[in-house]
BAKE-675541 format. One record per atom (N, C-alpha, C): x, y, z; residue number from 0; residue in one letter; atom name. Coordinates in nm, 2 decimals, padded with zeros to 4 digits. Example, Ala and Ser with C-alpha at 12.3 -4.5 7.8 and 13.67 -1.06 7.14 Angstrom:
BEGIN
TIRO     c1     c2     c3 seq type atom
TIRO  01.32 -00.57  00.78   0    a    N
TIRO  01.23 -00.45  00.78   0    a   CA
TIRO  01.32 -00.33  00.78   0    a    C
TIRO  01.28 -00.22  00.71   1    s    N
TIRO  01.37 -00.11  00.71   1    s   CA
TIRO  01.29  00.00  00.79   1    s    C
END
This chain:
BEGIN
TIRO     c1     c2     c3 seq type atom
TIRO  00.08 -00.10  00.02   0    m    N
TIRO -00.02  00.01  00.03   0    m   CA
TIRO  00.08  00.10  00.02   0    m    C
TIRO  00.06  00.23 -00.10   1    p    N
TIRO  00.18  00.35 -00.12   1    p   CA
TIRO  00.13  00.43 -00.01   1    p    C
TIRO  00.22  00.53  00.04   2    a    N
TIRO  00.21  00.61  00.18   2    a   CA
TIRO  00.12  00.72  00.09   2    a    C
TIRO  00.06  00.81  00.19   3    h    N
TIRO -00.06  00.89  00.13   3    h   CA
TIRO  00.01  00.98  00.06   3    h    C
TIRO -00.07  01.04 -00.03   4    a    N
TIRO  00.02  01.16 -00.11   4    a   CA
TIRO -00.01  01.25 -00.05   4    a    C
TIRO  00.12  01.36 -00.04   5    v    N
TIRO  00.12  01.51  00.02   5    v   CA
TIRO  00.11  01.58 -00.11   5    v    C
TIRO -00.01  01.69 -00.08   6    d    N
TIRO -00.06  01.79 -00.16   6    d   CA
TIRO  00.08  01.88 -00.23   6    d    C
TIRO  00.07  01.93 -00.33   7    l    N
TIRO  00.18  02.01 -00.39   7    l   CA
TIRO  00.20  02.13 -00.32   7    l    C
TIRO  00.11  02.21 -00.24   8    e    N
TIRO  00.12  02.32 -00.18   8    e   CA
TIRO  00.24  02.30 -00.02   8    e    C
TIRO  00.20  02.18  00.02   9    t    N
TIRO  00.30  02.11  00.14   9    t   CA
TIRO  00.43  02.12  00.08   9    t    C
TIRO  00.46  02.05 -00.03  10    k    N
TIRO  00.57  02.00 -00.11  10    k   CA
TIRO  00.65  02.16 -00.12  10    k    C
TIRO  00.56  02.26 -00.19  11    q    N
TIRO  00.61  02.38 -00.23  11    q   CA
TIRO  00.68  02.44 -00.09  11    q    C
TIRO  00.57  02.46  00.02  12    q    N
TIRO  00.61  02.53  00.14  12    q   CA
TIRO  00.73  02.46  00.21  12    q    C
TIRO  00.73  02.32  00.22  13    a    N
TIRO  00.90  02.26  00.26  13    a   CA
TIRO  00.99  02.30  00.18  13    a    C
TIRO  00.97  02.33  00.06  14    q    N
TIRO  01.10  02.33 -00.04  14    q   CA
TIRO  01.14  02.48 -00.01  14    q    C
TIRO  01.04  02.58  00.01  15    t    N
TIRO  01.06  02.72  00.05  15    t   CA
TIRO  01.13  02.74  00.17  15    t    C
TIRO  01.10  02.67  00.28  16    w    N
TIRO  01.17  02.67  00.38  16    w   CA
TIRO  01.33  02.57  00.37  16    w    C
TIRO  01.32  02.50  00.29  17    l    N
TIRO  01.45  02.43  00.28  17    l   CA
TIRO  01.54  02.54  00.23  17    l    C
TIRO  01.49  02.64  00.14  18    l    N
TIRO  01.62  02.71  00.07  18    l   CA
TIRO  01.63  02.83  00.16  18    l    C
TIRO  01.75  02.90  00.14  19    p    N
TIRO  01.81  03.04  00.22  19    p   CA
TIRO  01.68  03.13  00.17  19    p    C
TIRO  01.64  03.23  00.23  20    p    N
TIRO  01.72  03.27  00.38  20    p   CA
TIRO  01.67  03.17  00.53  20    p    C
TIRO  01.56  03.08  00.46  21    y    N
TIRO  01.49  03.00  00.61  21    y   CA
TIRO  01.58  02.93  00.62  21    y    C
TIRO  01.65  02.82  00.54  22    s    N
TIRO  01.72  02.72  00.62  22    s   CA
TIRO  01.68  02.64  00.70  22    s    C
TIRO  01.56  02.61  00.71  23    y    N
TIRO  01.50  02.52  00.83  23    y   CA
TIRO  01.57  02.39  00.84  23    y    C
TIRO  01.58  02.32  00.97  24    s    N
TIRO  01.63  02.19  00.97  24    s   CA
TIRO  01.52  02.09  00.92  24    s    C
TIRO  01.53  01.95  00.88  25    h    N
TIRO  01.47  01.87  00.82  25    h   CA
TIRO  01.36  01.83  00.93  25    h    C
TIRO  01.40  01.82  01.04  26    r    N
TIRO  01.32  01.81  01.16  26    r   CA
TIRO  01.19  01.90  01.17  26    r    C
TIRO  01.25  02.02  01.17  27    q    N
TIRO  01.16  02.11  01.22  27    q   CA
TIRO  01.04  02.14  01.09  27    q    C
TIRO  01.09  02.12  00.97  28    i    N
TIRO  01.00  02.14  00.86  28    i   CA
TIRO  00.92  02.00  00.90  28    i    C
TIRO  00.96  01.90  00.90  29    a    N
TIRO  00.90  01.77  00.91  29    a   CA
TIRO  00.81  01.80  01.01  29    a    C
TIRO  00.82  01.85  01.15  30    g    N
TIRO  00.71  01.86  01.24  30    g   CA
TIRO  00.61  01.97  01.19  30    g    C
TIRO  00.66  02.07  01.14  31    e    N
TIRO  00.53  02.17  01.09  31    e   CA
TIRO  00.44  02.13  01.02  31    e    C
TIRO  00.48  02.05  00.91  32    l    N
TIRO  00.39  02.01  00.82  32    l   CA
TIRO  00.35  01.86  00.83  32    l    C
TIRO  00.37  01.80  00.89  33    g    N
TIRO  00.33  01.66  00.97  33    g   CA
TIRO  00.37  01.55  00.85  33    g    C
TIRO  00.50  01.57  00.78  34    v    N
TIRO  00.54  01.47  00.71  34    v   CA
TIRO  00.68  01.40  00.76  34    v    C
TIRO  00.71  01.30  00.69  35    s    N
TIRO  00.84  01.25  00.75  35    s   CA
TIRO  00.96  01.33  00.70  35    s    C
TIRO  01.06  01.29  00.75  36    v    N
TIRO  01.20  01.37  00.77  36    v   CA
TIRO  01.24  01.28  00.63  36    v    C
TIRO  01.21  01.15  00.62  37    g    N
TIRO  01.28  01.10  00.48  37    g   CA
TIRO  01.23  01.17  00.35  37    g    C
TIRO  01.11  01.21  00.39  38    t    N
TIRO  01.02  01.29  00.26  38    t   CA
TIRO  01.10  01.44  00.24  38    t    C
TIRO  01.11  01.50  00.35  39    i    N
TIRO  01.19  01.62  00.34  39    i   CA
TIRO  01.33  01.61  00.27  39    i    C
TIRO  01.39  01.52  00.31  40    h    N
TIRO  01.53  01.46  00.26  40    h   CA
TIRO  01.53  01.45  00.13  40    h    C
TIRO  01.40  01.38  00.06  41    k    N
TIRO  01.41  01.37 -00.09  41    k   CA
TIRO  01.35  01.50 -00.16  41    k    C
TIRO  01.27  01.56 -00.09  42    w    N
TIRO  01.26  01.70 -00.16  42    w   CA
TIRO  01.40  01.76 -00.15  42    w    C
TIRO  01.46  01.77 -00.07  43    r    N
TIRO  01.59  01.85 -00.06  43    r   CA
TIRO  01.69  01.84 -00.17  43    r    C
TIRO  01.69  01.67 -00.20  44    q    N
TIRO  01.76  01.62 -00.29  44    q   CA
TIRO  01.72  01.65 -00.44  44    q    C
TIRO  01.57  01.67 -00.44  45    e    N
TIRO  01.53  01.73 -00.57  45    e   CA
TIRO  01.56  01.84 -00.62  45    e    C
TIRO  01.55  01.94 -00.49  46    l    N
TIRO  01.62  02.08 -00.54  46    l   CA
TIRO  01.75  02.08 -00.55  46    l    C
TIRO  01.82  02.01 -00.50  47    v    N
TIRO  01.96  02.02 -00.53  47    v   CA
TIRO  02.00  01.96 -00.65  47    v    C
TIRO  01.92  01.86 -00.68  48    d    N
TIRO  01.91  01.81 -00.85  48    d   CA
TIRO  01.88  01.92 -00.95  48    d    C
TIRO  01.79  02.02 -00.89  49    n    N
TIRO  01.77  02.13 -01.01  49    n   CA
TIRO  01.85  02.25 -00.99  49    n    C
TIRO  01.95  02.22 -00.90  50    g    N
TIRO  02.06  02.31 -00.93  50    g   CA
TIRO  02.04  02.43 -00.81  50    g    C
TIRO  01.97  02.44 -00.71  51    h    N
TIRO  01.94  02.53 -00.57  51    h   CA
TIRO  02.07  02.48 -00.50  51    h    C
TIRO  02.10  02.61 -00.44  52    g    N
TIRO  02.24  02.58 -00.35  52    g   CA
TIRO  02.18  02.60 -00.21  52    g    C
TIRO  02.26  02.57 -00.09  53    f    N
TIRO  02.22  02.54  00.03  53    f   CA
TIRO  02.34  02.63  00.08  53    f    C
TIRO  02.31  02.62  00.25  54    e    N
TIRO  02.42  02.68  00.32  54    e   CA
TIRO  02.55  02.64  00.32  54    e    C
TIRO  02.59  02.53  00.30  55    s    N
TIRO  02.73  02.47  00.25  55    s   CA
TIRO  02.77  02.52  00.14  55    s    C
TIRO  02.68  02.56  00.03  56    d    N
TIRO  02.74  02.63 -00.11  56    d   CA
TIRO  02.72  02.76 -00.11  56    d    C
TIRO  02.67  02.83  00.00  57    q    N
TIRO  02.70  02.98  00.02  57    q   CA
TIRO  02.82  03.03  00.03  57    q    C
TIRO  02.81  03.16  00.01  58    q    N
TIRO  02.92  03.24  00.07  58    q   CA
TIRO  02.91  03.27  00.24  58    q    C
TIRO  03.01  03.27  00.30  59    d    N
TIRO  03.01  03.32  00.46  59    d   CA
TIRO  02.99  03.46  00.45  59    d    C
TIRO  02.92  03.52  00.55  60    s    N
TIRO  02.92  03.68  00.55  60    s   CA
TIRO  03.05  03.74  00.52  60    s    C
TIRO  03.16  03.70  00.57  61    s    N
TIRO  03.29  03.76  00.57  61    s   CA
TIRO  03.36  03.75  00.44  61    s    C
TIRO  03.30  03.69  00.35  62    d    N
TIRO  03.35  03.67  00.21  62    d   CA
TIRO  03.32  03.81  00.12  62    d    C
TIRO  03.21  03.89  00.16  63    y    N
TIRO  03.17  03.99  00.08  63    y   CA
TIRO  03.26  04.10  00.12  63    y    C
TIRO  03.27  04.17  00.03  64    s    N
TIRO  03.33  04.31  00.05  64    s   CA
TIRO  03.26  04.40  00.15  64    s    C
TIRO  03.29  04.50  00.16  65    a    N
TIRO  03.24  04.64  00.22  65    a   CA
TIRO  03.14  04.67  00.13  65    a    C
TIRO  03.18  04.69  00.00  66    d    N
TIRO  03.11  04.77 -00.09  66    d   CA
TIRO  02.98  04.69 -00.13  66    d    C
TIRO  02.99  04.56 -00.11  67    q    N
TIRO  02.90  04.47 -00.14  67    q   CA
TIRO  02.77  04.47 -00.02  67    q    C
TIRO  02.85  04.48  00.09  68    k    N
TIRO  02.75  04.46  00.18  68    k   CA
TIRO  02.68  04.58  00.21  68    k    C
TIRO  02.74  04.66  00.18  69    f    N
TIRO  02.66  04.83  00.18  69    f   CA
TIRO  02.57  04.85  00.08  69    f    C
TIRO  02.61  04.81 -00.04  70    a    N
TIRO  02.51  04.81 -00.16  70    a   CA
TIRO  02.38  04.72 -00.13  70    a    C
TIRO  02.41  04.59 -00.05  71    a    N
TIRO  02.29  04.53 -00.04  71    a   CA
TIRO  02.21  04.61  00.06  71    a    C
TIRO  02.27  04.67  00.17  72    v    N
TIRO  02.20  04.76  00.26  72    v   CA
TIRO  02.09  04.83  00.22  72    v    C
TIRO  02.19  04.91  00.12  73    i    N
TIRO  02.10  05.02  00.06  73    i   CA
TIRO  02.00  04.99 -00.02  73    i    C
TIRO  02.00  04.86 -00.12  74    a    N
TIRO  01.91  04.82 -00.20  74    a   CA
TIRO  01.78  04.77 -00.11  74    a    C
TIRO  01.81  04.69  00.01  75    t    N
TIRO  01.70  04.64  00.08  75    t   CA
TIRO  01.64  04.74  00.19  75    t    C
TIRO  01.68  04.86  00.20  76    a    N
TIRO  01.65  04.93  00.31  76    a   CA
TIRO  01.48  04.98  00.32  76    a    C
TIRO  01.42  04.98  00.22  77    t    N
TIRO  01.30  05.02  00.24  77    t   CA
TIRO  01.20  04.87  00.22  77    t    C
TIRO  01.26  04.77  00.18  78    m    N
TIRO  01.19  04.65  00.16  78    m   CA
TIRO  01.12  04.61  00.27  78    m    C
TIRO  01.01  04.54  00.24  79    s    N
TIRO  00.95  04.47  00.34  79    s   CA
TIRO  01.00  04.31  00.36  79    s    C
TIRO  00.96  04.24  00.47  80    e    N
TIRO  01.02  04.13  00.52  80    e   CA
TIRO  01.02  04.03  00.38  80    e    C
TIRO  00.91  04.03  00.32  81    h    N
TIRO  00.86  03.95  00.22  81    h   CA
TIRO  00.95  03.97  00.11  81    h    C
TIRO  00.96  04.12  00.04  82    e    N
TIRO  01.05  04.15 -00.04  82    e   CA
TIRO  01.22  04.13  00.00  82    e    C
TIRO  01.21  04.13  00.10  83    l    N
TIRO  01.39  04.11  00.14  83    l   CA
TIRO  01.41  04.00  00.15  83    l    C
TIRO  01.32  03.87  00.15  84    a    N
TIRO  01.35  03.74  00.16  84    a   CA
TIRO  01.37  03.70  00.03  84    a    C
TIRO  01.27  03.75 -00.07  85    s    N
TIRO  01.31  03.73 -00.19  85    s   CA
TIRO  01.40  03.78 -00.28  85    s    C
TIRO  01.46  03.93 -00.25  86    y    N
TIRO  01.61  03.97 -00.27  86    y   CA
TIRO  01.70  03.91 -00.26  86    y    C
TIRO  01.69  03.83 -00.10  87    c    N
TIRO  01.79  03.76 -00.06  87    c   CA
TIRO  01.82  03.59 -00.17  87    c    C
TIRO  01.73  03.55 -00.17  88    r    N
TIRO  01.68  03.44 -00.26  88    r   CA
TIRO  01.75  03.47 -00.39  88    r    C
TIRO  01.72  03.59 -00.49  89    e    N
TIRO  01.76  03.60 -00.59  89    e   CA
TIRO  01.91  03.62 -00.59  89    e    C
TIRO  01.99  03.68 -00.49  90    h    N
TIRO  02.13  03.70 -00.46  90    h   CA
TIRO  02.19  03.63 -00.43  90    h    C
TIRO  02.18  03.54 -00.37  91    g    N
TIRO  02.22  03.44 -00.27  91    g   CA
TIRO  02.28  03.47 -00.16  91    g    C
TIRO  02.18  03.58 -00.08  92    l    N
TIRO  02.23  03.62  00.06  92    l   CA
TIRO  02.14  03.58  00.16  92    l    C
TIRO  02.17  03.59  00.30  93    f    N
TIRO  02.09  03.54  00.39  93    f   CA
TIRO  02.02  03.67  00.47  93    f    C
TIRO  01.91  03.66  00.50  94    v    N
TIRO  01.83  03.78  00.57  94    v   CA
TIRO  01.88  03.78  00.69  94    v    C
TIRO  01.95  03.70  00.75  95    e    N
TIRO  02.02  03.75  00.88  95    e   CA
TIRO  02.14  03.83  00.87  95    e    C
TIRO  02.25  03.79  00.78  96    h    N
TIRO  02.35  03.87  00.72  96    h   CA
TIRO  02.30  04.02  00.68  96    h    C
TIRO  02.22  04.05  00.62  97    v    N
TIRO  02.18  04.17  00.56  97    v   CA
TIRO  02.12  04.26  00.69  97    v    C
TIRO  02.03  04.20  00.76  98    k    N
TIRO  02.01  04.25  00.88  98    k   CA
TIRO  02.15  04.29  00.95  98    k    C
TIRO  02.21  04.20  00.98  99    s    N
TIRO  02.34  04.25  01.06  99    s   CA
TIRO  02.42  04.33  01.02  99    s    C
TIRO  02.40  04.35  00.87 100    w    N
TIRO  02.51  04.46  00.81 100    w   CA
TIRO  02.43  04.59  00.84 100    w    C
TIRO  02.31  04.57  00.83 101    k    N
TIRO  02.23  04.69  00.82 101    k   CA
TIRO  02.25  04.75  00.98 101    k    C
TIRO  02.22  04.65  01.06 102    a    N
TIRO  02.26  04.71  01.20 102    a   CA
TIRO  02.38  04.75  01.25 102    a    C
TIRO  02.49  04.69  01.17 103    l    N
TIRO  02.62  04.75  01.22 103    l   CA
TIRO  02.66  04.88  01.12 103    l    C
TIRO  02.59  04.90  01.00 104    s    N
TIRO  02.59  05.03  00.93 104    s   CA
TIRO  02.54  05.15  01.01 104    s    C
TIRO  02.40  05.10  01.07 105    i    N
TIRO  02.36  05.21  01.18 105    i   CA
TIRO  02.44  05.23  01.27 105    i    C
TIRO  02.50  05.13  01.39 106    a    N
TIRO  02.57  05.16  01.48 106    a   CA
TIRO  02.71  05.25  01.43 106    a    C
TIRO  02.75  05.19  01.32 107    a    N
TIRO  02.85  05.30  01.30 107    a   CA
TIRO  02.85  05.46  01.28 107    a    C
TIRO  02.73  05.47  01.24 108    h    N
TIRO  02.71  05.63  01.24 108    h   CA
TIRO  02.65  05.70  01.36 108    h    C
TIRO  02.63  05.59  01.47 109    q    N
TIRO  02.59  05.67  01.59 109    q   CA
TIRO  02.70  05.71  01.70 109    q    C
TIRO  02.72  05.81  01.75 110    p    N
TIRO  02.82  05.83  01.86 110    p   CA
TIRO  02.81  05.71  01.96 110    p    C
TIRO  02.93  05.68  02.00 111    s    N
TIRO  02.92  05.55  02.11 111    s   CA
TIRO  02.93  05.65  02.23 111    s    C
TIRO  02.88  05.58  02.34 112    q    N
TIRO  02.86  05.61  02.48 112    q   CA
TIRO  03.02  05.69  02.52 112    q    C
TIRO  03.14  05.61  02.49 113    d    N
TIRO  03.27  05.64  02.49 113    d   CA
TIRO  03.31  05.77  02.44 113    d    C
TIRO  03.29  05.78  02.32 114    s    N
TIRO  03.32  05.92  02.27 114    s   CA
TIRO  03.22  06.00  02.29 114    s    C
TIRO  03.08  05.98  02.36 115    q    N
TIRO  03.02  06.08  02.42 115    q   CA
TIRO  03.09  06.13  02.55 115    q    C
TIRO  03.11  06.05  02.64 116    y    N
TIRO  03.20  06.06  02.76 116    y   CA
TIRO  03.32  06.15  02.73 116    y    C
TIRO  03.41  06.11  02.63 117    k    N
TIRO  03.52  06.22  02.62 117    k   CA
TIRO  03.50  06.34  02.56 117    k    C
TIRO  03.38  06.37  02.48 118    l    N
TIRO  03.31  06.50  02.44 118    l   CA
TIRO  03.27  06.57  02.56 118    l    C
TIRO  03.21  06.51  02.66 119    d    N
TIRO  03.14  06.58  02.80 119    d   CA
TIRO  03.30  06.63  02.84 119    d    C
TIRO  03.36  06.56  02.86 120    t    N
TIRO  03.52  06.58  02.96 120    t   CA
TIRO  03.59  06.71  02.89 120    t    C
TIRO  03.61  06.67  02.76 121    v    N
TIRO  03.65  06.81  02.68 121    v   CA
TIRO  03.55  06.95  02.68 121    v    C
TIRO  03.45  06.92  02.69 122    r    N
TIRO  03.36  07.02  02.71 122    r   CA
TIRO  03.37  07.10  02.84 122    r    C
TIRO  03.38  07.01  02.94 123    r    N
TIRO  03.37  07.05  03.07 123    r   CA
TIRO  03.52  07.15  03.09 123    r    C
TIRO  03.65  07.08  03.05 124    a    N
TIRO  03.77  07.12  03.07 124    a   CA
TIRO  03.78  07.27  02.97 124    a    C
TIRO  03.72  07.27  02.87 125    d    N
TIRO  03.71  07.41  02.78 125    d   CA
TIRO  03.62  07.51  02.87 125    d    C
TIRO  03.50  07.46  02.94 126    k    N
TIRO  03.43  07.57  03.00 126    k   CA
TIRO  03.54  07.61  03.14 126    k    C
TIRO  03.62  07.49  03.19 127    k    N
TIRO  03.67  07.57  03.30 127    k   CA
TIRO  03.81  07.69  03.26 127    k    C
TIRO  03.84  07.63  03.14 128    k    N
TIRO  03.95  07.74  03.12 128    k   CA
TIRO  03.90  07.88  03.06 128    k    C
TIRO  03.79  07.85  03.00 129    i    N
TIRO  03.71  08.01  02.95 129    i   CA
TIRO  03.68  08.06  03.07 129    i    C
TIRO  03.65  08.01  03.20 130    k    N
TIRO  03.62  08.08  03.29 130    k   CA
TIRO  03.75  08.13  03.36 130    k    C
TIRO  03.83  08.06  03.38 131    a    N
TIRO  03.98  08.12  03.43 131    a   CA
TIRO  04.00  08.24  03.34 131    a    C
TIRO  03.98  08.21  03.21 132    l    N
TIRO  04.06  08.33  03.10 132    l   CA
TIRO  03.97  08.47  03.14 132    l    C
TIRO  03.84  08.44  03.15 133    e    N
TIRO  03.75  08.55  03.18 133    e   CA
TIRO  03.79  08.62  03.33 133    e    C
TIRO  03.80  08.55  03.41 134    k    N
TIRO  03.86  08.57  03.56 134    k   CA
TIRO  03.97  08.65  03.53 134    k    C
TIRO  04.06  08.62  03.46 135    e    N
TIRO  04.21  08.71  03.44 135    e   CA
TIRO  04.16  08.82  03.38 135    e    C
TIRO  04.10  08.81  03.26 136    l    N
TIRO  04.06  08.90  03.18 136    l   CA
TIRO  04.00  09.04  03.27 136    l    C
TIRO  03.91  09.01  03.37 137    l    N
TIRO  03.85  09.11  03.45 137    l   CA
TIRO  03.94  09.14  03.55 137    l    C
TIRO  04.04  09.07  03.59 138    r    N
TIRO  04.13  09.11  03.69 138    r   CA
TIRO  04.23  09.23  03.62 138    r    C
TIRO  04.30  09.19  03.48 139    k    N
TIRO  04.35  09.29  03.43 139    k   CA
TIRO  04.28  09.39  03.37 139    k    C
TIRO  04.17  09.43  03.36 140    d    N
TIRO  04.10  09.53  03.33 140    d   CA
TIRO  04.09  09.59  03.44 140    d    C
TIRO  04.05  09.55  03.55 141    k    N
TIRO  04.07  09.64  03.68 141    k   CA
TIRO  04.18  09.69  03.72 141    k    C
TIRO  04.30  09.62  03.68 142    a    N
TIRO  04.44  09.67  03.71 142    a   CA
TIRO  04.46  09.81  03.63 142    a    C
TIRO  04.41  09.77  03.46 143    l    N
TIRO  04.44  09.87  03.40 143    l   CA
TIRO  04.36  10.01  03.46 143    l    C
TIRO  04.24  09.96  03.46 144    a    N
TIRO  04.15  10.12  03.51 144    a   CA
TIRO  04.21  10.16  03.64 144    a    C
TIRO  04.27  10.10  03.74 145    e    N
TIRO  04.34  10.15  03.84 145    e   CA
TIRO  04.44  10.22  03.80 145    e    C
TIRO  04.54  10.15  03.70 146    t    N
TIRO  04.64  10.24  03.67 146    t   CA
TIRO  04.64  10.41  03.61 146    t    C
TIRO  04.54  10.36  03.49 147    a    N
TIRO  04.47  10.46  03.43 147    a   CA
TIRO  04.43  10.59  03.53 147    a    C
TIRO  04.36  10.57  03.62 148    a    N
TIRO  04.31  10.68  03.73 148    a   CA
TIRO  04.42  10.70  03.80 148    a    C
TIRO  04.53  10.62  03.84 149    l    N
TIRO  04.64  10.67  03.90 149    l   CA
TIRO  04.73  10.79  03.82 149    l    C
TIRO  04.70  10.75  03.71 150    l    N
TIRO  04.81  10.85  03.62 150    l   CA
TIRO  04.75  10.97  03.58 150    l    C
TIRO  04.61  10.98  03.61 151    v    N
TIRO  04.53  11.09  03.56 151    v   CA
TIRO  04.56  11.17  03.68 151    v    C
TIRO  04.53  11.10  03.82 152    l    N
TIRO  04.56  11.17  03.93 152    l   CA
TIRO  04.69  11.26  03.95 152    l    C
TIRO  04.78  11.17  03.91 153    r    N
TIRO  04.95  11.22  03.94 153    r   CA
TIRO  04.95  11.34  03.81 153    r    C
TIRO  04.90  11.34  03.68 154    e    N
TIRO  04.88  11.45  03.62 154    e   CA
TIRO  04.83  11.57  03.66 154    e    C
TIRO  04.72  11.55  03.73 155    k    N
TIRO  04.62  11.64  03.80 155    k   CA
TIRO  04.72  11.68  03.93 155    k    C
TIRO  04.78  11.62  04.00 156    y    N
TIRO  04.85  11.66  04.11 156    y   CA
TIRO  04.97  11.75  04.06 156    y    C
TIRO  05.02  11.69  03.97 157    n    N
TIRO  05.17  11.76  03.91 157    n   CA
TIRO  05.10  11.90  03.85 157    n    C
TIRO  04.97  11.91  03.78 158    a    N
TIRO  04.96  12.03  03.74 158    a   CA
TIRO  04.91  12.11  03.83 158    a    C
TIRO  04.85  12.08  03.94 159    l    N
TIRO  04.82  12.17  04.06 159    l   CA
TIRO  04.94  12.22  04.12 159    l    C
TIRO  05.02  12.16  04.12 160    w    N
TIRO  05.14  12.22  04.19 160    w   CA
TIRO  05.26  12.30  04.09 160    w    C
TIRO  05.24  12.26  03.96 161    d    N
TIRO  05.29  12.35  03.89 161    d   CA
TIRO  05.22  12.50  03.88 161    d    C
TIRO  05.11  12.52  03.90 162    n    N
TIRO  05.02  12.60  03.89 162    n   CA
TIRO  05.07  12.66  04.03 162    n    C
TIRO  05.08  12.63  04.12 163    s    N
TIRO  05.13  12.70  04.26 163    s   CA
TIRO  05.26  12.77  04.25 163    s    C
TIRO  05.33  12.67  04.20 164    e    N
TIRO  05.48  12.74  04.19 164    e   CA
TIRO  05.50  12.88  04.09 164    e    C
TIRO  05.41  12.88  04.01 165    e    N
TIRO  05.41  12.98  03.91 165    e   CA
TIRO  05.34  13.09  03.98 165    e    C
TIRO  05.26  13.09  04.06 166    d    N
TIRO  05.20  13.21  04.15 166    d   CA
TIRO  05.27  13.27  04.23 166    d    C
END
């Protein structure tokens, strides 16, 4: 007696889950769809015979250049989850790789807490220096005003005594 026939939709769903970016395990797919692991293995072999690649055939994330990673992030920036999965299948990428590249790209453009701490430290040091310079400038201004006042008084005193001697 032959095994019960599995409908085409179930087979296509299993084959979709076998391919990247999903790449689910045979047991996981068998459990979800209610078919045997042997059947899933047979369907995977059909995909291999038809020319589909799998994780072992794919490039590692580190095999891509920075330009390629950036181009993938830019190309997929506005895509929905479904469109992203489709794009990744077409280009032989994994959704996880593209998402991690995007996260790294975003993180690279945000100031880190350490650099923020350094900026705050420098800012505080600059404020202290400005305050000290303003204090010194005020002191020198007062000294200059005092010196000018003394010079004016000396001139007046000398002028007053010069006038008294002439009389």
